[in-house]
C-alpha positions in Angstrom: 7.8 -6.1 -19.6 5.9 -3.1 -17.9 3.9 -3.7 -13.9 1.0 -3.1 -16.1 1.9 -5.8 -18.5 2.2 -8.3 -15.6 -0.5 -6.9 -14.1 -2.8 -9.4 -16.8 -1.2 -12.8 -16.0 -1.9 -14.9 -13.7 0.3 -16.8 -10.9 0.6 -20.6 -11.0 2.1 -22.3 -8.7 4.3 -25.3 -10.3 4.3 -27.9 -7.9 0.1 -28.8 -7.6 -0.6 -26.5 -10.7 -2.8 -24.2 -9.0 -4.0 -20.9 -10.2 -3.0 -18.9 -7.1 -4.6 -15.5 -8.6 -3.3 -12.6 -10.4 -0.8 -10.1 -9.2 -1.7 -7.2 -7.7 1.5 -5.4 -7.6 5.2 -6.0 -6.6 7.4 -5.4 -3.7 10.4 -3.1 -4.6 13.6 -2.7 -2.8 13.6 0.9 -3.3 17.0 0.9 -1.8 18.9 -1.2 -4.0 16.4 -0.7 -6.9 15.4 -4.6 -7.8 12.5 -6.5 -7.0 11.7 -8.1 -3.2 8.8 -10.2 -4.6 5.5 -10.3 -6.3 1.8 -9.4 -4.6 -1.2 -12.0 -5.2 -4.2 -10.5 -4.2 -6.0 -13.6 -1.7 -9.5 -14.6 -2.5 -12.3 -12.6 -1.0 -13.8 -13.1 2.6 -17.2 -12.6 2.0 -20.1 -12.8 -0.7 -20.9 -8.8 -0.5 -23.4 -7.7 -3.0 -20.5 -5.8 -4.6 -17.9 -7.9 -4.0 -17.1 -5.9 -1.3 -15.9 -9.0 1.0 -12.0 -7.7 1.7 -8.9 -10.1 0.8 -6.1 -10.8 2.6 -3.0 -10.1 0.2 0.5 -12.6 -0.2 3.7 -12.0 -1.2 5.7 -14.4 -3.1 9.2 -13.9 -3.0 11.3 -12.8 -6.2 13.4 -16.2 -5.9 10.6 -18.1 -5.2 9.8 -17.2 -9.5 10.6 -19.4 -11.5 9.4 -18.0 -14.7 7.4 -15.5 -16.8 5.8 -16.9 -20.0 3.4 -14.8 -22.2 0.4 -15.9 -20.4 1.5 -17.3 -16.9 4.1 -16.5 -14.2 4.7 -19.8 -12.2 6.0 -19.8 -8.4 7.0 -22.6 -6.4 5.0 -21.6 -3.2 5.2 -25.4 -1.5 5.9 -24.5 1.7 4.6 -21.5 1.9 1.8 -21.2 5.1 -0.4 -19.0 3.0 -0.5 -21.3 0.3 -1.0 -24.1 1.8 -3.2 -26.7 0.4 -4.5 -28.9 2.7 -6.7 -26.0 4.4 -7.7 -24.6 1.3 -11.0 -23.3 0.8 -10.2 -21.4 -3.1 -10.1 -25.1 -4.5 
């Protein structure tokens, strides 16, 4: 599977079924030749006319990726602070 194919998939938290967003990039360990994590695009912070609001990207560690399917990537983001469900306005 290519990185370009992964970017078409949605990332979903297996603990609560929430869609976290699309993959923006991969965090690679170039010295060891492995994947350290996936970078998920965060929500836009403003409602700019052309979507120019800046967003903060989130890194999901590779060991939290549970399954890569045909349509989605399932991750366990239960206790990652950037995906805190209690203080989230993306619902």
